N, CA, C and O atoms as CSV, one atom per row, in Angstrom:
chain,resi,resn,atom,element,x,y,z
A,1,MET,N,N,11.966,-18.660,-1.580
A,1,MET,CA,C,10.529,-18.534,-1.399
A,1,MET,C,C,9.897,-19.909,-1.538
A,1,MET,O,O,10.160,-20.646,-2.488
A,2,SER,N,N,9.066,-20.228,-0.576
A,2,SER,CA,C,8.435,-21.545,-0.617
A,2,SER,C,C,7.143,-21.487,-1.428
A,2,SER,O,O,6.674,-20.416,-1.813
A,3,LEU,N,N,6.600,-22.633,-1.669
A,3,LEU,CA,C,5.374,-22.740,-2.449
A,3,LEU,C,C,4.202,-22.067,-1.732
A,3,LEU,O,O,3.319,-21.504,-2.380
A,4,ILE,N,N,4.191,-22.122,-0.409
A,4,ILE,CA,C,3.129,-21.482,0.363
A,4,ILE,C,C,3.207,-19.961,0.229
A,4,ILE,O,O,2.175,-19.295,0.144
A,5,ASP,N,N,4.419,-19.410,0.209
A,5,ASP,CA,C,4.579,-17.968,0.032
A,5,ASP,C,C,4.069,-17.517,-1.327
A,5,ASP,O,O,3.402,-16.487,-1.430
A,6,ILE,N,N,4.371,-18.264,-2.350
A,6,ILE,CA,C,3.908,-17.926,-3.698
A,6,ILE,C,C,2.379,-17.981,-3.755
A,6,ILE,O,O,1.735,-17.107,-4.335
A,7,PHE,N,N,1.813,-19.022,-3.144
A,7,PHE,CA,C,0.361,-19.144,-3.100
A,7,PHE,C,C,-0.263,-17.969,-2.348
A,7,PHE,O,O,-1.305,-17.457,-2.756
A,8,ALA,N,N,0.361,-17.545,-1.265
A,8,ALA,CA,C,-0.150,-16.414,-0.490
A,8,ALA,C,C,-0.135,-15.135,-1.321
A,8,ALA,O,O,-1.081,-14.350,-1.251
A,9,TRP,N,N,0.910,-14.910,-2.099
A,9,TRP,CA,C,0.980,-13.727,-2.963
A,9,TRP,C,C,-0.092,-13.773,-4.045
A,9,TRP,O,O,-0.699,-12.752,-4.366
A,10,ILE,N,N,-0.321,-14.949,-4.601
A,10,ILE,CA,C,-1.362,-15.088,-5.627
A,10,ILE,C,C,-2.730,-14.778,-5.033
A,10,ILE,O,O,-3.528,-14.072,-5.650
A,11,VAL,N,N,-3.006,-15.298,-3.842
A,11,VAL,CA,C,-4.281,-15.030,-3.170
A,11,VAL,C,C,-4.428,-13.539,-2.882
A,11,VAL,O,O,-5.507,-12.974,-3.063
A,12,LEU,N,N,-3.350,-12.903,-2.436
A,12,LEU,CA,C,-3.382,-11.471,-2.160
A,12,LEU,C,C,-3.671,-10.664,-3.424
A,12,LEU,O,O,-4.467,-9.726,-3.389
A,13,LEU,N,N,-3.040,-11.013,-4.525
A,13,LEU,CA,C,-3.268,-10.309,-5.787
A,13,LEU,C,C,-4.702,-10.489,-6.281
A,13,LEU,O,O,-5.313,-9.543,-6.779
A,14,VAL,N,N,-5.234,-11.699,-6.144
A,14,VAL,CA,C,-6.621,-11.948,-6.552
A,14,VAL,C,C,-7.575,-11.157,-5.668
A,14,VAL,O,O,-8.564,-10.613,-6.159
A,15,LEU,N,N,-7.291,-11.086,-4.375
A,15,LEU,CA,C,-8.125,-10.328,-3.462
A,15,LEU,C,C,-8.111,-8.837,-3.796
A,15,LEU,O,O,-9.167,-8.203,-3.805
A,16,VAL,N,N,-6.962,-8.277,-4.063
A,16,VAL,CA,C,-6.858,-6.858,-4.420
A,16,VAL,C,C,-7.571,-6.590,-5.741
A,16,VAL,O,O,-8.280,-5.591,-5.863
A,17,ALA,N,N,-7.398,-7.457,-6.725
A,17,ALA,CA,C,-8.071,-7.288,-8.007
A,17,ALA,C,C,-9.588,-7.355,-7.846
A,17,ALA,O,O,-10.315,-6.605,-8.497
A,18,THR,N,N,-10.060,-8.237,-6.997
A,18,THR,CA,C,-11.500,-8.349,-6.743
A,18,THR,C,C,-12.035,-7.097,-6.066
A,18,THR,O,O,-13.110,-6.613,-6.421
A,19,LEU,N,N,-11.300,-6.568,-5.097
A,19,LEU,CA,C,-11.730,-5.348,-4.420
A,19,LEU,C,C,-11.785,-4.159,-5.381
A,19,LEU,O,O,-12.707,-3.346,-5.311
A,20,VAL,N,N,-10.815,-4.057,-6.264
A,20,VAL,CA,C,-10.813,-2.978,-7.258
A,20,VAL,C,C,-11.994,-3.142,-8.210
A,20,VAL,O,O,-12.652,-2.160,-8.555
A,21,ALA,N,N,-12.263,-4.360,-8.633
A,21,ALA,CA,C,-13.383,-4.611,-9.548
A,21,ALA,C,C,-14.718,-4.281,-8.886
A,21,ALA,O,O,-15.596,-3.710,-9.532
A,22,VAL,N,N,-14.883,-4.623,-7.630
A,22,VAL,CA,C,-16.125,-4.309,-6.908
A,22,VAL,C,C,-16.270,-2.800,-6.747
A,22,VAL,O,O,-17.369,-2.269,-6.908
A,23,PHE,N,N,-15.179,-2.102,-6.433
A,23,PHE,CA,C,-15.207,-0.648,-6.283
A,23,PHE,C,C,-15.625,0.021,-7.590
A,23,PHE,O,O,-16.457,0.928,-7.590
A,24,VAL,N,N,-15.048,-0.428,-8.697
A,24,VAL,CA,C,-15.386,0.148,-10.008
A,24,VAL,C,C,-16.837,-0.176,-10.376
A,24,VAL,O,O,-17.546,0.682,-10.902
A,25,ALA,N,N,-17.276,-1.391,-10.106
A,25,ALA,CA,C,-18.657,-1.759,-10.416
A,25,ALA,C,C,-19.648,-0.926,-9.607
A,25,ALA,O,O,-20.669,-0.492,-10.140
A,26,LEU,N,N,-19.358,-0.698,-8.331
A,26,LEU,CA,C,-20.229,0.125,-7.504
A,26,LEU,C,C,-20.228,1.582,-7.966
A,26,LEU,O,O,-21.257,2.255,-7.908
A,27,GLY,N,N,-19.086,2.064,-8.420
A,27,GLY,CA,C,-19.010,3.437,-8.904
A,27,GLY,C,C,-19.776,3.660,-10.187
A,27,GLY,O,O,-20.332,4.738,-10.399
A,28,MET,N,N,-19.814,2.658,-11.044
A,28,MET,CA,C,-20.482,2.800,-12.337
A,28,MET,C,C,-21.972,2.474,-12.293
A,28,MET,O,O,-22.722,2.909,-13.167
A,29,MET,N,N,-22.408,1.720,-11.298
A,29,MET,CA,C,-23.773,1.204,-11.286
A,29,MET,C,C,-24.857,2.288,-11.293
A,29,MET,O,O,-25.740,2.213,-12.147
A,30,PRO,N,N,-24.854,3.287,-10.408
A,30,PRO,CA,C,-25.942,4.281,-10.454
A,30,PRO,C,C,-25.993,5.064,-11.764
A,30,PRO,O,O,-27.080,5.376,-12.249
A,31,GLY,N,N,-24.849,5.384,-12.338
A,31,GLY,CA,C,-24.839,6.098,-13.609
A,31,GLY,C,C,-25.441,5.282,-14.736
A,31,GLY,O,O,-26.193,5.804,-15.560
A,32,ARG,N,N,-25.112,4.014,-14.769
A,32,ARG,CA,C,-25.686,3.138,-15.805
A,32,ARG,C,C,-27.183,2.987,-15.633
A,32,ARG,O,O,-27.935,2.993,-16.607
A,33,ILE,N,N,-27.612,2.852,-14.385
A,33,ILE,CA,C,-29.045,2.730,-14.119
A,33,ILE,C,C,-29.765,4.007,-14.546
A,33,ILE,O,O,-30.831,3.948,-15.158
A,34,ALA,N,N,-29.179,5.165,-14.222
A,34,ALA,CA,C,-29.803,6.438,-14.589
A,34,ALA,C,C,-29.908,6.583,-16.099
A,34,ALA,O,O,-30.939,7.028,-16.603
A,35,ARG,N,N,-28.858,6.216,-16.832
A,35,ARG,CA,C,-28.911,6.310,-18.298
A,35,ARG,C,C,-29.950,5.352,-18.872
A,35,ARG,O,O,-30.700,5.711,-19.781
A,36,LYS,N,N,-29.991,4.138,-18.341
A,36,LYS,CA,C,-30.912,3.132,-18.847
A,36,LYS,C,C,-32.365,3.535,-18.610
A,36,LYS,O,O,-33.230,3.245,-19.435
A,37,ARG,N,N,-32.639,4.202,-17.486
A,37,ARG,CA,C,-33.996,4.595,-17.154
A,37,ARG,C,C,-34.381,5.958,-17.714
A,37,ARG,O,O,-35.516,6.397,-17.527
A,38,GLY,N,N,-33.454,6.641,-18.404
A,38,GLY,CA,C,-33.759,7.932,-19.010
A,38,GLY,C,C,-33.837,9.055,-17.993
A,38,GLY,O,O,-34.651,9.969,-18.124
A,39,HIS,N,N,-32.994,8.983,-16.990
A,39,HIS,CA,C,-32.966,10.018,-15.951
A,39,HIS,C,C,-32.567,11.355,-16.566
A,39,HIS,O,O,-31.731,11.381,-17.469
A,40,PRO,N,N,-33.148,12.479,-16.098
A,40,PRO,CA,C,-32.811,13.770,-16.701
A,40,PRO,C,C,-31.371,14.225,-16.443
A,40,PRO,O,O,-30.840,15.026,-17.212
A,41,TRP,N,N,-30.728,13.731,-15.379
A,41,TRP,CA,C,-29.358,14.140,-15.058
A,41,TRP,C,C,-28.467,12.923,-14.820
A,41,TRP,O,O,-27.999,12.728,-13.699
A,42,PRO,N,N,-28.220,12.107,-15.830
A,42,PRO,CA,C,-27.397,10.906,-15.592
A,42,PRO,C,C,-25.942,11.233,-15.273
A,42,PRO,O,O,-25.291,10.486,-14.543
A,43,GLU,N,N,-25.421,12.336,-15.808
A,43,GLU,CA,C,-24.024,12.696,-15.520
A,43,GLU,C,C,-23.868,13.075,-14.047
A,43,GLU,O,O,-22.871,12.726,-13.415
A,44,ALA,N,N,-24.853,13.787,-13.506
A,44,ALA,CA,C,-24.799,14.169,-12.092
A,44,ALA,C,C,-24.882,12.947,-11.193
A,44,ALA,O,O,-24.220,12.895,-10.157
A,45,VAL,N,N,-25.681,11.971,-11.573
A,45,VAL,CA,C,-25.769,10.734,-10.793
A,45,VAL,C,C,-24.423,10.006,-10.829
A,45,VAL,O,O,-23.971,9.485,-9.809
A,46,THR,N,N,-23.789,9.970,-11.992
A,46,THR,CA,C,-22.491,9.309,-12.112
A,46,THR,C,C,-21.438,10.001,-11.262
A,46,THR,O,O,-20.691,9.342,-10.539
A,47,VAL,N,N,-21.374,11.311,-11.343
A,47,VAL,CA,C,-20.396,12.058,-10.548
A,47,VAL,C,C,-20.679,11.881,-9.058
A,47,VAL,O,O,-19.754,11.705,-8.266
A,48,GLY,N,N,-21.942,11.927,-8.680
A,48,GLY,CA,C,-22.300,11.719,-7.282
A,48,GLY,C,C,-21.919,10.344,-6.784
A,48,GLY,O,O,-21.490,10.188,-5.641
A,49,SER,N,N,-22.073,9.350,-7.630
A,49,SER,CA,C,-21.706,7.991,-7.253
A,49,SER,C,C,-20.214,7.870,-6.984
A,49,SER,O,O,-19.805,7.331,-5.955
A,50,TRP,N,N,-19.402,8.371,-7.908
A,50,TRP,CA,C,-17.948,8.293,-7.724
A,50,TRP,C,C,-17.495,9.140,-6.547
A,50,TRP,O,O,-16.618,8.725,-5.789
A,51,ALA,N,N,-18.080,10.320,-6.385
A,51,ALA,CA,C,-17.675,11.199,-5.287
A,51,ALA,C,C,-17.983,10.564,-3.938
A,51,ALA,O,O,-17.156,10.619,-3.027
A,52,THR,N,N,-19.157,9.965,-3.799
A,52,THR,CA,C,-19.488,9.361,-2.515
A,52,THR,C,C,-18.655,8.121,-2.240
A,52,THR,O,O,-18.328,7.848,-1.085
A,53,LEU,N,N,-18.306,7.372,-3.261
A,53,LEU,CA,C,-17.438,6.215,-3.032
A,53,LEU,C,C,-16.039,6.644,-2.606
A,53,LEU,O,O,-15.450,6.040,-1.709
A,54,VAL,N,N,-15.511,7.669,-3.236
A,54,VAL,CA,C,-14.155,8.115,-2.923
A,54,VAL,C,C,-14.108,8.760,-1.538
A,54,VAL,O,O,-13.136,8.585,-0.804
A,55,PHE,N,N,-15.160,9.507,-1.180
A,55,PHE,CA,C,-15.124,10.272,0.065
A,55,PHE,C,C,-15.919,9.648,1.206
A,55,PHE,O,O,-16.309,10.357,2.134
A,56,GLY,N,N,-16.170,8.349,1.163
A,56,GLY,CA,C,-16.700,7.734,2.359
A,56,GLY,C,C,-17.884,6.802,2.250
A,56,GLY,O,O,-18.245,6.199,3.261
A,57,PHE,N,N,-18.504,6.640,1.127
A,57,PHE,CA,C,-19.553,5.653,0.893
A,57,PHE,C,C,-20.865,5.931,1.627
A,57,PHE,O,O,-21.837,5.211,1.400
A,58,VAL,N,N,-20.936,6.937,2.490
A,58,VAL,CA,C,-22.123,7.142,3.312
A,58,VAL,C,C,-23.346,7.490,2.473
A,58,VAL,O,O,-24.430,6.962,2.719
A,59,PHE,N,N,-23.192,8.366,1.492
A,59,PHE,CA,C,-24.334,8.815,0.701
A,59,PHE,C,C,-24.530,8.001,-0.580
A,59,PHE,O,O,-25.416,8.321,-1.373
A,60,TRP,N,N,-23.735,6.970,-0.799
A,60,TRP,CA,C,-23.865,6.177,-2.021
A,60,TRP,C,C,-25.257,5.560,-2.169
A,60,TRP,O,O,-25.794,5.565,-3.276
A,61,PRO,N,N,-25.865,5.028,-1.102
A,61,PRO,CA,C,-27.235,4.512,-1.263
A,61,PRO,C,C,-28.235,5.582,-1.700
A,61,PRO,O,O,-29.181,5.284,-2.430
A,62,LEU,N,N,-28.033,6.815,-1.262
A,62,LEU,CA,C,-28.927,7.893,-1.703
A,62,LEU,C,C,-28.757,8.176,-3.195
A,62,LEU,O,O,-29.733,8.459,-3.890
A,63,VAL,N,N,-27.529,8.101,-3.684
A,63,VAL,CA,C,-27.294,8.297,-5.116
A,63,VAL,C,C,-27.920,7.156,-5.909
A,63,VAL,O,O,-28.442,7.370,-7.003
A,64,LEU,N,N,-27.869,5.954,-5.364
A,64,LEU,CA,C,-28.508,4.818,-6.026
A,64,LEU,C,C,-30.026,5.021,-6.100
A,64,LEU,O,O,-30.642,4.735,-7.126
A,65,ILE,N,N,-30.614,5.505,-5.031
A,65,ILE,CA,C,-32.053,5.810,-5.053
A,65,ILE,C,C,-32.340,6.914,-6.058
A,65,ILE,O,O,-33.334,6.853,-6.782
A,66,TRP,N,N,-31.470,7.930,-6.108
A,66,TRP,CA,C,-31.639,9.035,-7.046
A,66,TRP,C,C,-31.614,8.536,-8.491
A,66,TRP,O,O,-32.303,9.089,-9.348
A,67,ALA,N,N,-30.834,7.505,-8.762
A,67,ALA,CA,C,-30.772,6.955,-10.117
A,67,ALA,C,C,-32.115,6.359,-10.526
A,67,ALA,O,O,-32.457,6.354,-11.709
A,68,TYR,N,N,-32.871,5.861,-9.566
A,68,TYR,CA,C,-34.165,5.260,-9.872
A,68,TYR,C,C,-35.309,6.267,-9.894
A,68,TYR,O,O,-36.352,6.004,-10.493
A,69,VAL,N,N,-35.127,7.415,-9.249
A,69,VAL,CA,C,-36.204,8.397,-9.140
A,69,VAL,C,C,-36.044,9.437,-10.234
A,69,VAL,O,O,-34.993,10.063,-10.366
A,70,ASP,N,N,-37.083,9.611,-11.002
A,70,ASP,CA,C,-37.081,10.629,-12.054
A,70,ASP,C,C,-37.660,11.922,-11.501
A,70,ASP,O,O,-38.619,11.900,-10.731
A,71,ALA,N,N,-37.083,13.031,-11.891
A,71,ALA,CA,C,-37.616,14.330,-11.500
A,71,ALA,C,C,-38.868,14.604,-12.315
A,71,ALA,O,O,-38.943,14.196,-13.474
A,72,PRO,N,N,-39.848,15.280,-11.744
A,72,PRO,CA,C,-41.059,15.577,-12.522
A,72,PRO,C,C,-40.738,16.544,-13.656
A,72,PRO,O,O,-39.853,17.392,-13.539
A,73,GLU,N,N,-41.463,16.402,-14.736
A,73,GLU,CA,C,-41.248,17.279,-15.880
A,73,GLU,C,C,-41.759,18.670,-15.561
A,73,GLU,O,O,-42.730,18.833,-14.821
A,74,ARG,N,N,-41.099,19.670,-16.124
A,74,ARG,CA,C,-41.552,21.040,-15.931
A,74,ARG,C,C,-42.777,21.286,-16.799
A,74,ARG,O,O,-42.854,20.876,-17.957
A,75,ARG,N,N,-43.702,21.956,-16.198
A,75,ARG,CA,C,-44.916,22.299,-16.947
A,75,ARG,C,C,-44.778,23.706,-17.483
A,75,ARG,O,O,-44.247,24.592,-16.814
A,76,GLU,N,N,-45.250,23.897,-18.669
A,76,GLU,CA,C,-45.256,25.233,-19.267
A,76,GLU,C,C,-46.322,26.062,-18.573
A,76,GLU,O,O,-47.435,25.589,-18.343
A,77,PRO,N,N,-45.977,27.310,-18.238
A,77,PRO,CA,C,-47.014,28.158,-17.604
A,77,PRO,C,C,-48.150,28.452,-18.587
A,77,PRO,O,O,-47.924,28.743,-19.761
A,78,SER,N,N,-49.351,28.369,-18.079
A,78,SER,CA,C,-50.489,28.645,-18.954
A,78,SER,C,C,-50.707,30.153,-19.053
A,78,SER,O,O,-50.557,30.870,-18.063
A,79,PRO,N,N,-51.061,30.635,-20.247
A,79,PRO,CA,C,-51.228,32.109,-20.443
A,79,PRO,C,C,-52.472,32.643,-19.806
A,79,PRO,O,O,-52.741,33.842,-19.885
């Protein structure tokens, strides 16, 4: 194995590690935002984030928006 081959393997490993780190960071981001902002359903936002990343990334921006949007509080019915 030449020095160039070893360098290529190192670059490949760094690239794969970076991709995994970005994937994990994107999966955790909406859940952390929801918890930090006091969202009523932070667990659902977290599950939605991971599910959309695993199954295609299409709805991930919607989950990110959901992390920022709080649901209105329920009002008690007046007697």
